[in-house]
All heavy atoms as an XYZ file, in Angstrom:
904
protein
N     -24.233    -28.797      1.993
C     -24.278    -27.506      2.632
C     -22.916    -27.119      3.192
O     -22.465    -25.994      3.034
C     -25.340    -27.542      3.738
C     -25.487    -26.239      4.441
S     -26.429    -25.093      3.433
C     -26.824    -23.887      4.609
N     -22.262    -28.045      3.869
C     -20.957    -27.780      4.462
C     -19.932    -27.454      3.378
O     -19.095    -26.573      3.555
C     -20.484    -29.003      5.279
O     -21.472    -29.301      6.259
C     -19.172    -28.726      5.956
N     -20.012    -28.157      2.244
C     -19.084    -27.882      1.144
C     -19.262    -26.462      0.627
O     -18.298    -25.784      0.306
C     -19.280    -28.879      0.015
C     -18.691    -30.204      0.293
C     -18.782    -31.081     -0.920
N     -18.098    -32.318     -0.686
C     -18.058    -33.303     -1.523
N     -18.701    -33.223     -2.670
N     -17.397    -34.400     -1.251
N     -20.504    -26.019      0.518
C     -20.773    -24.656      0.036
C     -20.196    -23.621      0.996
O     -19.623    -22.627      0.573
C     -22.266    -24.430     -0.139
C     -22.833    -25.100     -1.342
C     -24.265    -24.738     -1.526
N     -24.806    -25.440     -2.673
C     -26.059    -25.430     -3.019
N     -26.936    -24.741     -2.309
N     -26.472    -26.083     -4.072
N     -20.349    -23.838      2.277
C     -19.809    -22.902      3.271
C     -18.281    -22.883      3.188
O     -17.665    -21.820      3.200
C     -20.296    -23.267      4.690
C     -21.806    -23.011      4.795
C     -19.542    -22.468      5.743
C     -22.429    -23.511      6.075
N     -17.675    -24.052      3.085
C     -16.217    -24.121      2.972
C     -15.742    -23.445      1.680
O     -14.742    -22.710      1.684
C     -15.736    -25.573      3.014
C     -15.785    -26.246      4.376
C     -15.428    -27.724      4.241
C     -14.856    -25.565      5.351
N     -16.454    -23.669      0.594
C     -16.082    -23.051     -0.684
C     -16.206    -21.527     -0.604
O     -15.321    -20.794     -1.019
C     -16.954    -23.598     -1.821
C     -16.647    -22.980     -3.146
C     -15.490    -23.329     -3.828
C     -17.496    -22.037     -3.711
C     -15.191    -22.751     -5.058
C     -17.203    -21.452     -4.933
C     -16.046    -21.819     -5.603
N     -17.310    -21.049     -0.051
C     -17.522    -19.605      0.094
C     -16.439    -18.994      0.980
O     -15.915    -17.909      0.696
C     -18.905    -19.324      0.653
N     -16.088    -19.664      2.047
C     -15.036    -19.176      2.942
C     -13.700    -19.119      2.217
O     -12.951    -18.139      2.351
C     -14.934    -20.094      4.180
O     -16.205    -20.130      4.830
C     -13.884    -19.588      5.146
N     -13.390    -20.126      1.432
C     -12.133    -20.148      0.680
C     -12.086    -19.014     -0.337
O     -11.053    -18.353     -0.492
C     -11.960    -21.495     -0.022
N     -13.190    -18.762     -1.017
C     -13.247    -17.674     -1.993
C     -13.053    -16.333     -1.301
O     -12.279    -15.483     -1.764
C     -14.579    -17.707     -2.783
C     -14.767    -16.436     -3.595
C     -14.619    -18.933     -3.685
N     -13.717    -16.102     -0.192
C     -13.565    -14.845      0.549
C     -12.125    -14.652      1.033
O     -11.586    -13.553      0.959
C     -14.533    -14.789      1.728
C     -15.992    -14.529      1.376
C     -16.872    -14.645      2.612
C     -16.152    -13.163      0.741
N     -11.503    -15.709      1.515
C     -10.106    -15.626      1.955
C      -9.194    -15.244      0.788
O      -8.292    -14.425      0.937
C      -9.649    -16.948      2.565
S     -10.355    -17.243      4.210
N      -9.432    -15.834     -0.368
C      -8.623    -15.523     -1.547
C      -8.799    -14.063     -1.961
O      -7.830    -13.380     -2.298
C      -8.984    -16.454     -2.700
N     -10.024    -13.563     -1.922
C     -10.290    -12.168     -2.280
C      -9.590    -11.231     -1.311
O      -8.909    -10.280     -1.713
C     -11.814    -11.894     -2.319
C     -12.096    -10.403     -2.392
C     -12.444    -12.612     -3.496
N      -9.722    -11.479     -0.017
C      -9.085    -10.606      0.974
C      -7.568    -10.697      0.908
O      -6.872     -9.698      1.102
C      -9.593    -10.910      2.379
C     -10.995    -10.434      2.610
C     -11.982    -11.302      3.013
C     -11.334     -9.105      2.394
C     -13.283    -10.870      3.216
C     -12.630     -8.658      2.592
C     -13.611     -9.538      3.005
N      -7.029    -11.865      0.617
C      -5.577    -11.998      0.469
C      -5.102    -11.191     -0.729
O      -4.068    -10.522     -0.674
C      -5.184    -13.472      0.313
N      -5.860    -11.218     -1.824
C      -5.507    -10.424     -3.003
C      -5.524     -8.943     -2.709
O      -4.658     -8.196     -3.142
N      -6.508     -8.491     -1.951
C      -6.575     -7.077     -1.585
C      -5.410     -6.687     -0.693
O      -4.861     -5.593     -0.811
C      -7.903     -6.767     -0.888
C      -9.155     -6.830     -1.754
C     -10.403     -6.650     -0.896
C      -9.103     -5.784     -2.848
N      -5.027     -7.569      0.206
C      -3.913     -7.266      1.101
C      -2.596     -7.179      0.336
O      -1.701     -6.438      0.716
C      -3.817     -8.343      2.182
N      -2.488     -7.930     -0.755
C      -1.263     -7.927     -1.537
C      -1.225     -6.830     -2.599
O      -0.225     -6.657     -3.271
C      -1.076     -9.293     -2.219
C      -0.843    -10.463     -1.274
C      -0.808    -11.765     -2.060
C       0.422    -10.281     -0.473
N      -2.330     -6.103     -2.762
C      -2.364     -5.037     -3.765
C      -1.253     -4.041     -3.471
O      -1.022     -3.660     -2.331
C      -3.726     -4.351     -3.750
N      -0.575     -3.625     -4.514
C       0.587     -2.758     -4.365
C       0.176     -1.348     -3.981
O      -0.824     -0.828     -4.457
C       1.358     -2.736     -5.679
N       0.954     -0.740     -3.091
C       0.825      0.692     -2.801
C       2.127      1.307     -3.283
O       3.189      1.074     -2.700
C       0.614      0.951     -1.322
C       0.439      2.445     -1.025
O       0.585      3.278     -1.949
O       0.158      2.783      0.126
N       2.049      2.071     -4.366
C       3.266      2.611     -4.962
C       3.543      4.051     -4.533
O       4.392      4.714     -5.113
C       3.243      2.492     -6.501
C       2.107      3.305     -7.115
C       3.166      1.023     -6.908
C       2.189      3.389     -8.639
N       2.840      4.523     -3.498
C       3.096      5.874     -3.004
C       4.573      6.031     -2.665
O       5.195      5.137     -2.092
C       2.267      6.154     -1.746
O       0.892      6.156     -2.053
N       5.131      7.165     -3.058
C       6.535      7.441     -2.782
C       7.251      7.900     -4.040
O       6.625      8.202     -5.067
N       8.563      7.946     -3.952
C       9.395      8.428     -5.060
C      10.074      7.273     -5.782
O      10.584      6.346     -5.150
C      10.445      9.412     -4.535
C       9.803     10.650     -3.943
O       8.868     11.197     -4.510
N      10.286     11.077     -2.796
N      10.089      7.385     -7.100
C      10.643      6.362     -7.976
C      11.500      7.052     -9.025
O      11.227      8.170     -9.429
C       9.526      5.591     -8.678
C       8.602      4.861     -7.758
C       7.654      5.401     -6.943
C       8.543      3.455     -7.561
N       6.997      4.416     -6.256
C       7.515      3.214     -6.616
C       9.234      2.372     -8.093
C       7.182      1.931     -6.191
C       8.895      1.101     -7.683
C       7.884      0.881     -6.741
N      12.546      6.357     -9.496
C      13.372      6.947    -10.558
C      13.699      5.910    -11.618
O      13.703      4.710    -11.363
C      14.667      7.529     -9.979
O      15.496      6.504     -9.483
N      13.963      6.428    -12.815
C      14.332      5.577    -13.933
C      14.827      6.434    -15.079
O      14.838      7.666    -14.996
N      15.240      5.781    -16.138
C      15.750      6.483    -17.317
C      15.011      5.991    -18.547
O      15.047      4.801    -18.870
C      17.266      6.243    -17.480
O      17.920      6.679    -16.283
C      17.817      7.007    -18.660
N      14.332      6.933    -19.225
C      13.635      6.625    -20.467
C      14.613      6.819    -21.614
O      15.395      7.778    -21.616
C      12.438      7.569    -20.638
C      11.661      7.340    -21.918
S      10.250      8.463    -22.064
C      11.082      9.985    -22.494
N      14.604      5.929    -22.572
C      15.486      6.035    -23.729
C      14.738      6.718    -24.867
O      13.751      6.201    -25.368
C      15.976      4.652    -24.152
C      17.198      4.657    -25.012
C      18.428      5.231    -24.309
O      18.628      5.029    -23.113
N      19.241      5.958    -25.048
N      15.188      7.912    -25.256
C      14.592      8.655    -26.373
C      15.626      8.681    -27.500
O      16.484      9.550    -27.554
C      14.219     10.067    -25.951
N      15.546      7.685    -28.369
C      16.566      7.551    -29.407
C      17.895      7.191    -28.764
O      17.978      6.247    -27.999
N      18.937      7.993    -29.037
C      20.243      7.760    -28.434
C      20.411      8.508    -27.115
O      21.462      8.421    -26.488
C      21.348      8.209    -29.399
C      21.412      7.327    -30.640
O      21.011      6.154    -30.545
O      21.861      7.818    -31.695
N      19.380      9.247    -26.712
C      19.486     10.087    -25.524
C      18.759      9.486    -24.333
O      17.547      9.295    -24.368
C      18.884     11.468    -25.802
O      19.508     12.074    -26.902
N      19.489      9.218    -23.240
C      18.823      8.787    -22.013
C      18.191     10.002    -21.324
O      18.798     11.064    -21.251
C      19.954      8.197    -21.173
C      21.206      8.832    -21.695
C      20.944      9.196    -23.127
N      16.960      9.841    -20.864
C      16.238     10.931    -20.205
C      15.931     10.491    -18.770
O      15.080      9.626    -18.556
C      14.923     11.262    -20.948
C      14.171     12.376    -20.247
C      15.202     11.611    -22.405
N      16.631     11.069    -17.773
C      16.349     10.697    -16.386
C      14.984     11.238    -15.941
O      14.637     12.383    -16.231
C      17.481     11.348    -15.591
C      17.968     12.466    -16.447
C      17.687     12.079    -17.873
N      14.214     10.400    -15.260
C      12.885     10.767    -14.790
C      12.740     10.409    -13.315
O      13.220      9.360    -12.879
C      11.799     10.026    -15.575
C      11.756     10.241    -17.081
C      10.758      9.290    -17.722
C      11.413     11.687    -17.403
N      12.085     11.276    -12.568
C      11.760     11.002    -11.171
C      10.254     11.149    -10.997
O       9.688     12.174    -11.380
C      12.495     11.970    -10.221
O      13.897     11.852    -10.437
C      12.177     11.651     -8.770
N       9.627     10.121    -10.445
C       8.184     10.102    -10.244
C       7.888     10.239     -8.754
O       8.533      9.574     -7.935
C       7.585      8.784    -10.740
C       7.679      8.598    -12.226
C       8.854      8.162    -12.820
C       6.584      8.856    -13.030
C       8.942      7.986    -14.192
C       6.658      8.685    -14.411
C       7.842      8.252    -14.983
N       6.917     11.066     -8.417
C       6.406     11.184     -7.051
C       4.950     10.735     -7.110
O       4.087     11.482     -7.589
C       6.526     12.610     -6.540
N       4.687      9.505     -6.670
C       3.360      8.932     -6.731
C       2.650      9.070     -5.390
O       3.257      8.926     -4.332
C       3.419      7.434     -7.067
C       3.911      7.106     -8.441
C       4.894      6.142     -8.623
C       3.385      7.719     -9.563
C       5.340      5.790     -9.888
C       3.809      7.381    -10.837
C       4.798      6.419    -10.997
N       1.331      9.295     -5.454
C       0.481      9.249     -4.271
C      -0.731      8.404     -4.643
O      -1.495      8.768     -5.536
C       0.045     10.639     -3.841
C      -0.761     10.610     -2.559
C      -1.120     11.994     -2.074
C      -1.948     11.878     -0.804
N      -2.424     13.185     -0.368
N      -0.865      7.284     -3.964
C      -1.950      6.352     -4.259
C      -2.982      6.373     -3.148
O      -2.649      6.344     -1.964
C      -1.387      4.936     -4.416
C      -2.431      3.917     -4.795
C      -1.848      2.533     -4.973
O      -0.647      2.364     -5.142
N      -2.704      1.525     -4.930
N      -4.254      6.426     -3.547
C      -5.373      6.350     -2.623
C      -6.352      5.337     -3.205
O      -7.133      5.658     -4.101
C      -6.032      7.723     -2.471
C      -7.179      7.723     -1.469
O      -7.321      6.735     -0.721
O      -7.936      8.713     -1.447
N      -6.262      4.099     -2.731
C      -7.047      3.015     -3.331
C      -6.550      2.771     -4.746
O      -5.368      2.536     -4.956
N      -7.452      2.864     -5.721
C      -7.057      2.688     -7.121
C      -6.642      4.004     -7.771
O      -6.100      4.001     -8.868
C      -8.201      2.061     -7.924
C      -8.451      0.613     -7.593
C      -9.472     -0.029     -8.515
O     -10.111      0.674     -9.330
O      -9.626     -1.261     -8.433
N      -6.896      5.126     -7.106
C      -6.576      6.434     -7.681
C      -5.095      6.764     -7.487
O      -4.537      6.595     -6.402
C      -7.429      7.519     -7.022
C      -7.214      8.883     -7.614
C      -8.103      9.917     -6.957
C      -7.859     11.280     -7.570
N      -8.651     12.316     -6.914
N      -4.467      7.238     -8.563
C      -3.056      7.595     -8.532
C      -2.887      9.046     -8.975
O      -3.383      9.442    -10.036
C      -2.254      6.673     -9.460
C      -0.751      6.892     -9.481
C      -0.126      6.535     -8.132
C      -0.109      6.087    -10.597
N      -2.209      9.839     -8.172
C      -1.865     11.212     -8.518
C      -0.369     11.383     -8.320
O       0.313     10.493     -7.825
C      -2.621     12.235     -7.635
O      -2.302     11.978     -6.261
C      -4.124     12.146     -7.840
N       0.135     12.551     -8.703
C       1.548     12.823     -8.489
C       2.148     13.597     -9.636
O       1.439     14.224    -10.442
N       3.471     13.544     -9.712
C       4.213     14.260    -10.749
C       5.335     13.386    -11.289
O       5.775     12.441    -10.646
C       4.851     15.556    -10.201
O       5.752     15.220     -9.136
C       3.809     16.539     -9.710
N       5.780     13.746    -12.483
C       7.001     13.196    -13.043
C       7.883     14.394    -13.376
O       7.426     15.376    -13.960
C       6.758     12.304    -14.283
C       6.004     13.029    -15.370
C       8.076     11.762    -14.818
N       9.140     14.313    -12.959
C      10.080     15.401    -13.210
C      11.187     14.902    -14.122
O      11.820     13.882    -13.847
C      10.678     15.927    -11.891
O       9.610     16.338    -11.048
C      11.592     17.105    -12.152
N      11.366     15.637    -15.207
C      12.430     15.346    -16.163
C      13.191     16.626    -16.449
O      13.075     17.604    -15.691
N      13.926     16.660    -17.546
C      14.713     17.848    -17.884
C      13.876     19.115    -18.040
O      14.354     20.215    -17.796
C      15.373     17.473    -19.213
C      15.376     15.989    -19.244
C      14.158     15.562    -18.473
N      12.601     18.998    -18.412
C      11.744     20.163    -18.611
C      10.999     20.602    -17.366
O      10.189     21.521    -17.423
N      11.235     19.950    -16.222
C      10.532     20.296    -14.997
C       9.411     19.325    -14.705
O       9.208     18.353    -15.425
N       8.652     19.590    -13.628
C       7.594     18.652    -13.219
C       6.342     18.750    -14.081
O       5.980     19.823    -14.552
C       7.295     19.068    -11.779
C       7.693     20.503    -11.698
C       8.820     20.695    -12.683
N       5.704     17.591    -14.284
C       4.432     17.480    -14.996
C       3.473     16.677    -14.125
O       3.869     15.681    -13.515
C       4.614     16.766    -16.341
C       5.549     17.421    -17.358
C       5.818     16.464    -18.513
C       4.939     18.719    -17.862
N       2.205     17.106    -14.092
C       1.179     16.417    -13.306
C       0.719     15.132    -14.003
O       0.545     15.118    -15.218
C      -0.037     17.321    -13.111
C       0.208     18.526    -12.243
C       0.422     18.187    -10.782
O      -0.245     17.272    -10.255
O       1.295     18.833    -10.171
N       0.506     14.082    -13.209
C      -0.097     12.859    -13.725
C      -1.600     13.081    -13.894
O      -2.220     13.743    -13.072
C       0.111     11.704    -12.752
C       1.385     10.878    -12.861
C       2.612     11.723    -12.688
C       1.360      9.755    -11.860
N      -2.156     12.525    -14.959
C      -3.583     12.620    -15.247
C      -4.176     11.222    -15.366
O      -3.539     10.321    -15.905
C      -3.821     13.363    -16.563
C      -3.348     14.790    -16.494
O      -3.971     15.626    -15.868
N      -2.210     15.066    -17.119
N      -5.412     11.080    -14.872
C      -6.162      9.824    -14.972
C      -5.356      8.623    -14.493
O      -5.397      7.548    -15.082
C      -6.674      9.607    -16.401
C      -7.654     10.671    -16.843
C      -8.183     10.468    -18.249
O      -8.039      9.365    -18.814
O      -8.759     11.436    -18.784
N      -4.612      8.815    -13.398
C      -3.797      7.736    -12.850
C      -4.626      6.687    -12.158
O      -5.598      6.992    -11.465
N      -4.245      5.439    -12.368
C      -4.997      4.327    -11.791
C      -4.042      3.170    -11.499
O      -3.138      2.884    -12.288
C      -6.076      3.881    -12.770
C      -7.079      2.911    -12.185
C      -8.118      2.516    -13.212
C      -9.218      3.552    -13.185
N     -10.416      3.090    -13.923
N      -4.261      2.514    -10.359
C      -3.555      1.285    -10.006
C      -4.605      0.227     -9.748
O      -5.467      0.394     -8.878
C      -2.674      1.472     -8.744
C      -2.008      0.158     -8.363
C      -1.636      2.552     -8.957
N      -4.566     -0.847    -10.529
C      -5.496     -1.960    -10.363
C      -4.659     -3.234    -10.294
O      -4.034     -3.620    -11.282
C      -6.516     -2.029    -11.525
C      -7.445     -3.223    -11.347
C      -7.312     -0.734    -11.633
N      -4.640     -3.842     -9.103
C      -3.808     -5.028     -8.913
C      -2.341     -4.656     -9.092
O      -1.838     -3.771     -8.419
N      -1.680     -5.297    -10.060
C      -0.271     -4.976    -10.317
C      -0.090     -4.099    -11.562
O       1.018     -3.948    -12.067
C       0.555     -6.257    -10.450
C       0.191     -7.078    -11.675
O      -0.885     -6.841    -12.269
O       0.976     -7.980    -12.045
N      -1.173     -3.499    -12.041
C      -1.132     -2.651    -13.250
C      -1.261     -1.180    -12.871
O      -2.046     -0.821    -11.991
C      -2.271     -3.011    -14.209
C      -2.339     -4.480    -14.585
C      -1.287     -4.849    -15.586
C      -1.518     -6.227    -16.152
N      -0.704     -7.259    -15.618
N      -0.501     -0.327    -13.546
C      -0.557      1.110    -13.327
C      -0.710      1.809    -14.680
O      -0.095      1.391    -15.666
C       0.697      1.614    -12.574
C       1.985      1.290    -13.321
C       0.626      3.104    -12.308
N      -1.563      2.837    -14.736
C      -1.745      3.619    -15.961
C      -1.904      5.091    -15.604
O      -2.461      5.426    -14.558
C      -2.992      3.174    -16.762
O      -4.145      3.310    -15.935
C      -2.876      1.743    -17.250
N      -1.400      5.963    -16.470
C      -1.583      7.403    -16.336
C      -1.045      8.063    -17.599
O      -0.435      7.402    -18.451
C      -0.850      7.960    -15.102
C       0.629      7.727    -15.102
C       1.506      8.628    -15.701
C       1.158      6.587    -14.508
C       2.868      8.396    -15.715
C       2.526      6.355    -14.507
C       3.386      7.267    -15.109
N      -1.272      9.375    -17.721
C      -0.633     10.119    -18.797
C      -0.216     11.490    -18.283
O      -0.711     11.964    -17.264
C      -1.529     10.230    -20.036
C      -2.656     11.225    -19.937
C      -2.464     12.566    -20.265
C      -3.917     10.824    -19.532
C      -3.501     13.473    -20.180
C      -4.955     11.728    -19.453
C      -4.743     13.055    -19.777
O      -5.771     13.961    -19.677
N       0.753     12.084    -18.973
C       1.158     13.457    -18.702
C       1.055     14.232    -20.007
O       1.178     13.662    -21.094
C       2.589     13.572    -18.119
C       2.678     12.888    -16.764
C       3.626     13.008    -19.060
N       0.805     15.514    -19.874
C       0.684     16.405    -21.034
C       1.900     17.322    -21.022
O       2.190     17.964    -20.016
C      -0.601     17.232    -20.914
C      -0.984     17.977    -22.150
C      -1.727     17.091    -23.155
O      -2.403     16.143    -22.782
N      -1.594     17.398    -24.408
N       2.636     17.391    -22.149
C       3.831     18.233    -22.245
C       3.773     19.077    -23.512
O       3.149     18.688    -24.499
C       5.085     17.368    -22.261
N       4.423     20.214    -23.469
C       4.526     21.099    -24.627
C       5.822     20.740    -25.359
O       6.913     20.924    -24.825
C       4.556     22.559    -24.168
C       4.541     23.516    -25.335
O       5.250     23.269    -26.333
O       3.834     24.528    -25.248
N       5.695     20.226    -26.555
C       6.855     19.825    -27.344
C       7.021     20.801    -28.511
O       6.437     20.607    -29.575
C       6.704     18.387    -27.851
C       6.494     17.363    -26.754
S       7.835     17.295    -25.569
C       9.101     16.577    -26.560
N       7.768     21.884    -28.281
C       7.993     22.876    -29.331
C       6.715     23.565    -29.763
O       6.534     23.838    -30.945
N       5.829     23.853    -28.810
C       4.574     24.518    -29.129
C       3.426     23.579    -29.442
O       2.300     24.018    -29.651
N       3.694     22.283    -29.472
C       2.657     21.293    -29.745
C       2.354     20.515    -28.475
O       3.250     19.864    -27.924
C       3.121     20.303    -30.845
O       3.473     21.037    -31.999
C       2.037     19.294    -31.161
N       1.105     20.578    -27.977
C       0.766     19.770    -26.801
C       0.815     18.282    -27.156
O       0.242     17.856    -28.154
C      -0.647     20.211    -26.436
C      -1.152     20.992    -27.593
C      -0.005     21.363    -28.464
N       1.534     17.522    -26.332
C       1.714     16.096    -26.590
C       1.369     15.315    -25.330
O       1.806     15.664    -24.236
C       3.166     15.795    -27.008
O       3.492     16.600    -28.137
C       3.356     14.335    -27.357
N       0.606     14.257    -25.511
C       0.232     13.384    -24.402
C       1.187     12.193    -24.398
O       1.376     11.534    -25.422
C      -1.208     12.906    -24.591
C      -1.732     12.065    -23.442
C      -3.094     11.451    -23.741
C      -4.206     12.435    -23.616
N      -5.543     11.760    -23.688
N       1.790     11.934    -23.238
C       2.651     10.772    -23.051
C       1.903      9.785    -22.163
O       1.635     10.061    -21.003
C       3.986     11.160    -22.429
C       4.846     11.966    -23.357
C       4.773     13.350    -23.366
C       5.701     11.339    -24.245
C       5.559     14.103    -24.229
C       6.486     12.079    -25.120
C       6.406     13.467    -25.106
N       1.571      8.634    -22.737
C       0.741      7.624    -22.078
C       1.652      6.544    -21.498
O       2.520      6.009    -22.194
C      -0.242      7.020    -23.087
C      -1.098      8.140    -23.681
C      -1.089      5.930    -22.443
C      -1.722      7.808    -25.012
N       1.445      6.248    -20.215
C       2.255      5.233    -19.531
C       1.365      4.111    -19.039
O       0.316      4.351    -18.436
C       2.985      5.848    -18.342
O       3.893      6.836    -18.765
N       1.795      2.887    -19.295
C       1.133      1.681    -18.807
C       2.223      0.786    -18.262
O       3.252      0.593    -18.928
C       0.394      0.974    -19.940
C      -0.695      1.817    -20.555
C      -1.328      1.169    -21.775
O      -0.647      0.364    -22.461
O      -2.489      1.468    -22.056
N       2.028      0.263    -17.058
C       3.104     -0.518    -16.476
C       2.639     -1.643    -15.589
O       1.454     -1.810    -15.296
N       3.638     -2.404    -15.138
C       3.437     -3.544    -14.254
C       4.315     -3.345    -13.030
O       5.506     -3.050    -13.147
C       3.792     -4.874    -14.957
C       3.641     -6.050    -14.008
C       2.930     -5.072    -16.189
N       3.707     -3.517    -11.859
C       4.398     -3.361    -10.587
C       4.885     -4.733    -10.134
O       4.117     -5.692    -10.105
C       3.444     -2.783     -9.527
C       2.818     -1.488    -10.025
C       4.151     -2.601     -8.191
C       1.528     -1.117     -9.329
N       6.178     -4.796     -9.782
C       6.752     -6.039     -9.247
C       7.618     -5.662     -8.056
O       8.796     -5.348     -8.214
C       7.583     -6.755    -10.300
C       6.763     -7.339    -11.414
C       7.596     -8.101    -12.403
C       6.724     -8.608    -13.532
N       7.499     -9.178    -14.614
N       6.996     -5.638     -6.878
C       7.734     -5.303     -5.662
C       8.246     -3.878     -5.686
O       7.481     -2.929     -5.751
N       9.559     -3.730     -5.663
C      10.206     -2.419     -5.625
C      10.574     -1.915     -7.018
O      11.404     -1.006     -7.151
C      11.464     -2.470     -4.750
C      11.175     -2.853     -3.306
C      10.334     -1.800     -2.582
O      10.805     -0.664     -2.456
O       9.205     -2.116     -2.160
N       9.979     -2.508     -8.051
C      10.224     -2.087     -9.434
C       8.910     -1.940    -10.194
O       7.949     -2.663     -9.934
C      11.110     -3.098    -10.174
C      12.501     -3.217     -9.620
C      13.362     -4.180    -10.415
O      12.842     -4.968    -11.236
O      14.584     -4.156    -10.197
N       8.896     -0.987    -11.124
C       7.772     -0.813    -12.031
C       8.351     -0.753    -13.437
O       9.283      0.017    -13.692
C       6.996      0.498    -11.759
C       6.452      0.517    -10.339
C       5.863      0.668    -12.777
C       5.827      1.846     -9.937
N       7.832     -1.566    -14.332
C       8.234     -1.490    -15.729
C       7.137     -0.743    -16.476
O       6.007     -1.221    -16.575
C       8.432     -2.891    -16.342
O       9.431     -3.571    -15.578
C       8.890     -2.787    -17.785
N       7.476      0.473    -16.949
C       6.531      1.313    -17.678
C       6.790      1.243    -19.165
O       7.950      1.273    -19.596
C       6.693      2.788    -17.265
C       6.101      3.272    -15.970
C       6.356      4.775    -15.828
C       4.623      2.985    -15.887
N       5.729      1.166    -19.937
C       5.817      1.358    -21.377
C       5.252      2.743    -21.645
O       4.095      3.011    -21.316
C       5.049      0.284    -22.138
C       5.749     -1.049    -22.049
O       6.920     -1.145    -22.376
N       5.059     -2.054    -21.579
N       6.072      3.607    -22.204
C       5.700      4.996    -22.440
C       5.620      5.237    -23.939
O       6.529      4.865    -24.675
C       6.722      5.956    -21.805
C       6.863      5.672    -20.308
C       6.320      7.409    -22.043
C       7.999      6.416    -19.628
N       4.518      5.865    -24.358
C       4.372      6.207    -25.772
C       3.703      7.564    -25.880
O       2.928      7.964    -25.012
C       3.588      5.150    -26.524
C       2.171      4.965    -26.069
C       1.449      3.864    -26.853
N       0.182      3.552    -26.249
C      -0.929      4.249    -26.436
N      -0.919      5.302    -27.231
N      -2.052      3.910    -25.838
N       4.016      8.256    -26.950
C       3.380      9.541    -27.228
C       2.104      9.291    -28.013
O       2.004      8.307    -28.759
C       4.321     10.439    -28.017
N       1.127     10.190    -27.862
C      -0.124     10.012    -28.602
C       0.094     10.127    -30.105
O      -0.745      9.704    -30.890
C      -1.215     10.968    -28.121
C      -0.846     12.436    -28.250
O       0.293     12.763    -28.634
O      -1.724     13.280    -27.956
N       1.238     10.633    -30.521
C       1.565     10.712    -31.948
C       1.988      9.348    -32.501
O       2.154      9.192    -33.703
C       2.699     11.718    -32.167
O       3.877     11.279    -31.504
N       2.189      8.374    -31.595
C       2.551      7.034    -32.033
C       3.963      6.630    -31.657
O       4.288      5.457    -31.684
N       4.821      7.585    -31.317
C       6.197      7.254    -30.944
C       6.204      6.422    -29.667
O       5.602      6.800    -28.669
C       7.024      8.509    -30.753
C       8.450      8.248    -30.371
S       9.361      9.788    -30.251
C      10.654      9.452    -31.401
N       6.893      5.285    -29.703
C       6.973      4.369    -28.573
C       8.381      4.417    -28.001
O       9.355      4.235    -28.728
C       6.628      2.955    -29.041
C       6.454      1.985    -27.903
O       6.945      2.243    -26.785
O       5.814      0.942    -28.123
N       8.495      4.669    -26.702
C       9.807      4.771    -26.057
C      10.254      3.462    -25.430
O      11.313      3.400    -24.817
C       9.785      5.889    -25.004
C       9.541      7.233    -25.609
C       8.261      7.757    -25.657
C      10.572      7.958    -26.170
C       8.022      8.990    -26.232
C      10.340      9.195    -26.749
C       9.057      9.711    -26.776
N       9.445      2.429    -25.580
C       9.821      1.121    -25.054
C       9.739      1.072    -23.539
O       9.263      2.006    -22.901
N      10.219     -0.021    -22.960
C      10.112     -0.176    -21.509
C      11.098      0.733    -20.756
O      12.228      0.929    -21.176
C      10.442     -1.652    -21.274
C      11.205     -2.078    -22.474
C      10.774     -1.199    -23.607
N      10.613      1.276    -19.647
C      11.423      2.083    -18.737
C      11.287      1.463    -17.359
O      10.184      1.317    -16.855
C      10.929      3.545    -18.704
O      11.047      4.103    -20.009
C      11.712      4.373    -17.719
N      12.407      1.080    -16.759
C      12.404      0.453    -15.451
C      12.529      1.515    -14.369
O      13.475      2.305    -14.371
C      13.556     -0.546    -15.325
C      13.649     -1.276    -13.996
C      12.424     -2.166    -13.776
C      14.925     -2.095    -13.933
N      11.554      1.555    -13.463
C      11.591      2.461    -12.327
C      11.927      1.666    -11.082
O      11.464      0.539    -10.897
C      10.233      3.140    -12.109
C       9.615      3.888    -13.264
C       8.300      4.528    -12.813
C      10.560      4.948    -13.789
N      12.730      2.288    -10.201
C      13.039      1.679     -8.905
C      12.669      2.654     -7.808
O      12.869      3.867     -7.953
C      14.519      1.319     -8.831
C      14.888      0.232     -9.821
C      16.259     -0.282     -9.603
C      16.508     -1.412    -10.599
N      17.683     -2.175    -10.268
N      12.137      2.115     -6.731
C      11.741      2.950     -5.599
C      12.982      3.595     -4.990
O      13.998      2.931     -4.760
C      11.004      2.120     -4.551
C      10.400      2.968     -3.430
C       9.756      2.117     -2.354
N       8.605      1.349     -2.792
C       7.353      1.785     -2.723
N       7.081      2.994     -2.259
N       6.356      1.003     -3.116
N      12.888      4.897     -4.717
C      13.962      5.619     -4.042
C      13.746      5.437     -2.540
O      12.679      5.760     -2.036
C      13.949      7.116     -4.418
C      14.131      7.287     -5.919
C      15.019      7.854     -3.645
C      13.923      8.710     -6.403
N      14.751      4.946     -1.873
C      14.610      4.680     -0.428
C      15.235      5.775      0.378
O      16.073      6.488      0.012
C      15.253      3.342     -0.088
C      14.526      2.222     -0.782
C      15.066      0.877     -0.410
C      14.263     -0.164     -1.165
N      14.501     -1.486     -0.791
């Protein structure tokens, strides 16, 4: 009986410690996406509420709203919709949060992959 109580207590402590360490990425972040030979500077304004992520990304074409944003543990996902020469294009981002850095993999729904983009928190 005592072992079960100790085990249950240890599991609960581990769960609460994991929740306490969950990343809050609210704030401004910047990075440069590589589009072929052209670097594209991007600024992200994230607002996190639990697992829900909202905000904008601003690039050369102006700000775009984040859609279906989610933060689960150290993983972040969202997409933005942009008009590319009259064609609506979805840019899907999936990333990993590591302290003051986020490594995003950005790809277009057409299949074009922009590779990893490193974001750093703006202080």
